[in-house]
N, C-alpha and C positions, 0 to 999 in steps of 0.2 A: 702160208705161203699161195696156195691155189685161191685163197678169198680176196688176197690184192691184186691177184693178177687178173680174175675176173674182173674186178673191179677195173682196172686199167682197160682190159678189152671192151667194157660197157661205154667207158669215157672216148674211146679210140671210135666205138662203134658209134655213138651219136654225132660225133664229129663228121664220119662220113656220109649218114643219114643229112645230116643238114648241108653238106655237100653237094650230096643227090639231089636234094630238093631245088637248089640255086641252079645244077646243069639242067634240069627237068624246063624249069623254068626261063633260063637264058636262049637255052640252044635245045631245048626241045621239039623243036620246028624245022632243024638242019640237019640233026640227027637221024639214020635211017629208023624205018621202023624195028628192025630186028634188033638194032645196037640198043633202042631208045627201053625194047621189053627186057631185054638181060638185065641192064641196069636197075630198071623197077622191080625184075624179079628177086634179084640179089638183093636190093633194098628190105625187101619183104623178110625175106630170110636172116637178115642180120637182125631187124627190128623183132622179130620172134625168139630168137636164139639168145639176142640179151637177155628178155623176161623170163626164159625158160632156165631156170638153177639146176634141172636135172642133166642139162645136155653137157656132154665133154667138150672141157675147154680146148681141145685140139680143135675140133670141129666147129667151136666158134671162131676159130681164131684161121680156118683156114676159108670161112664165110667171108670173115672180115678183109685178109687178102685176097680175094676174090673181086669183091667191090672194089676195092681199092683202085684193082689192077685195072676193071673196067673203066670207074672214073676216069682215068688216066688218059685213056681212049678218047673218052667220050668227054672231057671237061675242056679241052681249049685252052684259054686262059681262064678260066673259072678253078679247075681243079689239076694240077697243085696248085695253091695259092705260092706266089712270090712275094717277096718281101716288099715289093712295091707297090703290088696289088692290095697288099694286107695294109699298108701304112694310107694308102688313097683312098680305101673302104673305111677305114678309120677317121681319118680327114674327112671324109665327105659325111659321116655321120655325125662326126663332130659337131660341124657346121649347121647341119639340120636343125641338129637340137639346140645349138645356140638360137641359131632363127627364130625357131619355135618358141623359144622361151622370150626374146626379143619381141614378137609380135602380139605372144598373148600374155605374157606374166610381166616379165622384168624388161624395163628400157633403161640404158644408160643413157643420162643427159647432163652435160658441160654447160655449168653457169659462167659466161661471158663477162658481162657488166655487173655492175651493184646496185641496183635496183633492187633486189631484197638484202640489202645489208641491211645492219648487222646481223641479220637471220640467218644468209646464206653469203657467202663471199664470192664475187667476181674477180677479175684481176686488179691485183691492190700491187699499191707501191710502197718500198721502205728506203727514201732518199738520204743519200749521203752528203756531207760538204762536198765540192768537187777534189778537194787537198785531202779527204779523209783518206786510210790504204782500204782497197777493197779485201772483200775476206781471202783468206789464202785456196789457194788451188785444191786442198782437200777439203775446206769446207764446200767450196762451190761444188765438188765434185759428190759431198754428201745431199746439198741442198736441189742437187739435179734428181733426186729421188720425191721431193717433196715440188717437184716442177716451177722450180724458183730458177732464174735467170739472171745473170749481172749485167749490167751494160753501163760501159763508161764510153762515152762520146767526146772525142777530141775537138775541138775547133779547128774549123778551115782557115779561118782569118784573125787577124789581130786587129781588136778596137771593142766598145762597148759591146754591150750585148742589150738587142731589142726583141723584141715578141710583137709579131705584125697584128693589127687590131683592125676589126671596123667602125665608124662614126656613123651616127646617126643623127642628124640635125633638127629640131622642131622649131616651128613659127618662135615661137618665145623667148629666142635665143638658147636653148636646152639642147646640151648632148648627151646622148645614149652609146656607151662603147662598149665592145664585146669582141672576144678573142675572135683572129679569123679561122676560119671554118677548116676541119681536115679533109683531104682527099683520097678517096677511097682506090686503091690499084691491086688489081689481080695478077698474080706472076701465072706463067707459063707452066707451072708444075714440074717436076723430075726433068732436068734435063731438056725442056722444053719439051716433054712429050702430052701434057696437058694433062697429065695421072697426078692426082691428087694437088687439084690448085690449093694455092693459099692466096686468102685477104690481108691485106696492107694498109692501115694509113698514114699518109705524108703530110708532116704536118714542117711548119718552116718556122726557123729563127733568124734574124739579122745580126750578122756581125760584122762590125763594122761596116763597111760597106757590100757585103757582100751579103746573100742570103742561101743559108745551110739548112739542107733537107735532110729532115730526119725520118725515117721510116719505124711504126711501130706496129705492135698487134695490133687487127682489126677490133675496136671497138673500147681499148686500152685508155683510161681517164690519164691522157699524158698531161693534160692542164692542170693536175695535179702536182704532178712534178716539178712543173714549172714553177707552178705557186710556192710549192716547198723549197725548192732552191733558191729564188729569187726574192721573196717573201715570206720567210719563215714566221715573222710575227702576224701576219696577217692570217697566216696557213692555220695556228693551234686556235683563231676565234671560234667559239662556239655561236653559229647563229642558223635561224632557221631553216633558211636556203642553204646553209652549207657552203659549197664553193662559189657558187651564183652569189650569195652576201658576200662574201671573200674579195671576189674579184671588184664586184662595188666600189669596196674598200679601197681597194690598190687603185684602181680607176680614179676614183675621188681626190685622192689624196695626190696620186700622179698629176690631175691636173693643177691643183692648187701650186705642184713645186713644179709646172712647166716642163716634165717631161714624157708629154704625149706631144710628139713631132712628126712633121709631113717629110717621109725620108723617100728615096728614090725607088723604093717599091710600095709608096704607100703610106698612109700612117703607122707609127710603131710609137709602141709602149717602151720605154728605155728605163731599163732595169739600172743603171748605176753601176753594174756588174762591169769588168774588164774581162778579156779574154786574149789568151797567146795561141796563135797558129800552133797546132798541133800540143797542147797541153790540154786537160781535160776540161772540159765545161760542163757535163752533167754525169752525173754518177749514182746508179740506184739499182736496186732488184726488183724485178716484176713477179708479182707471188700468182700464181693459177688460183684460178677457178675452183670451186666446189665441184666435184664429180657425185653425181646423186643416182641411186637406183629409183625409178619410176614404175610405183606401182599401177600395174596396167589390168588387172582384175577387180580390184572392188567395187570401182565405178558403174559394171556391171550388176552389181546386185543392189546397191546403196546409193543415194542421190549424194551428190555433192554438197557439203554443209557450208554455211558463212562461216569464216575463219581457215578454212582451210587452205593451206599452201595446195596449187595444184600446176600440171604442165596441161599445155592444150597447144595445136594447131594452130599458124595463124593465115593460112590460103583462103580464111572465108570474110576476114574483117576486111574491111575496104577503104579504113582509115588505115591501113598499112600497105596498100599499094605502091608500087615505083610510079616515077613520074609519067611511064607508059603507060600507066593503070595494069601493068601486071602483077598477081597477087605474091605477095610476101610467102616465101616456103621455109621460116623459121618454125619453131618450137619458143614457145616462152613460157615463163615459170613465173606466178604471181600470188598473190593472196588472192582469193576468193571473199571480196566482203561485202556483196549481195547478191541472194538467189533470188529469181522471180517473184516480183511482188511486193519485194523489199523494199522500204523508201531510204534512200540516203543523204547525208546531206556533211559536210565540213564545218566547225563552228569559226569563230573569229580566232579562238585562242588554238588550233589547230586540231581539235577534238574530231572525232566521225563518230556522226549521229546513225542511228539505223532503228527505224521505228520511231524516231523523236525519242530514244534511249541511248547516251552515251556509251560506246562497246567497252564492256569490261571482259572479255574474253576474247579470243585467245593471249594469252601474256603480250605478244609483239604489238597486237592491236591498240591493248591497251594502254602499254606503254607506250606509243605514240600518240594516243587520245592524251598523258599526261605529260608529254613535251618531256621524256625523260632524257636528255641529254647527256647528262652522265653513262647513260647507258648506250646510248649511240641510237638513240630515237627522236629526232627532230619535230617531229609531229606532223601532220596531214595539213596537204595544201588543197586549195579547190578546185586549183585547174594545171594541166600540164601542156599547155601549147595546142596543136593539132589545129583541125581545120574545120569544113561541114560538119565531120562525123563527130569533131569531139563533143565530149560531157561532163562540163565543168559541174562543180558540185557545191555553188553558193547559196543555190536552191535546191530545194528538195525534188529529188530524184527518184521517181518510181523502174526498179527494174522490169525490163518486157518480160513476156510469156515466153519461155525456152531460152533464154540470155543467161550469163552472170554476167557480173559486174568484178572488175579485175584491179587489184590495186597493189602498189610497190611497198613495200615496208620501207625504203628509203624515198619516201615521196618526192623531195624536192629534185632528185636524180632519176625517176621514174617516168618513161612514158607508158601508159597505158589505157585502161576505160575512159579516163578524163580527155583522155587527147585522140583517140581512136576509137570508140564505142565499146560495146558490149561483145561477149564473147558467144559465139551460138554453142548451143548443149552439144551438137554433135560431135563438136571439134575438142570436147575436153576429153585427154588422153590419159592422165590418171593424176597421182599422188606421189610426192617422194617418200620414199622409205628407209632409206639410208644413204648415210654420207660417207662416199668409199674410198675417196680421197682428195685433198692432203692428209696425211695424218696429223692432225689439229686438234686446237679443241672443239671443234665443228665435229671429229669423226666421229658419228654414229648414229642412230635412229634420227632421223631428220625432224625437225620441228614443226 
């Protein structure tokens, strides 16, 4: 019995010694010299008694009780610990540990767009016919675990559904059509406080003589929903530029059939589909993008390699500055296509040449160069728009010293180094390590 009791006293004594150190550290400057000396002397005696197995247990117990009484007098809010203080300390320490891990080792990263599809998923849509039943409440609750959200959008008016477009006429009587741009909006946060502000994209659909606004999460490809809902046959076509080429097919057919008209709100692509006020017009789910853990350590010891997927800051990429010249504050994930000194070019068949040879690794780059459309890889495109910072790859380009060339695996839907230039080496954050959510076929070690 004495053995277990001695061990218990030693455990209590150790806790009191730790408390004594905290009291000395945080309250030593406001305690009287006599009070502090008494505490330190008792702490020394408890420390010595805990190590001395020849001393009587009653003497150890007396010393422990005396130190406790002194700490109660000297401790203020440090000792004895209340439940609130205990939890506060635990939360603060957990926050410090989590912050340290995020800063130096692992950083979570959410993929918003599909520029790296099919390697990584951004937000994607599962589209249903307007009259198709939505998933049951039980299934929708289950899907929330996967961050899947169901959207059922009713029409606000009755009439034919039209999609607002823009038209560009050329001198030789040619006309180029495009979808009207979305408008970015920012809400006022929770209850208008400005906390947790959220961004959304406002899209417009013409129903009869009414223009209906539809708010969608920022960067979500709502155009794909429109294509799959109103032009399902064209949405299935396997074309190099995917939705860009599919919409061109839709516009060409509509122009031949006279379904591009001038309406009260500008030019519009008539879908031939009728809507009734109050009834479902669009019916789809939005599946969240992949959540990654990014390894921030490795690139401190080894140089990034061609073929790596990597995450980087964009604040020093001038081609991503906004219209007022303010730098971007985002993080991007792309495929590292070229390191300093390598020569890059995209061939006529969508293959990527590095130093004069078609890439054969890693697998996503090889599949893109083969245009393996059945696996979701549609080949590389030499350009991605952009302005004076653009680096198109019709001609061979040499990656400059201290920089990296970034390409998206989904070349036709990726704004990357072809459009805004190279990535400065000092802005590289790390490489994706693990896809931790959602629990789909992508879950597991990152590719």
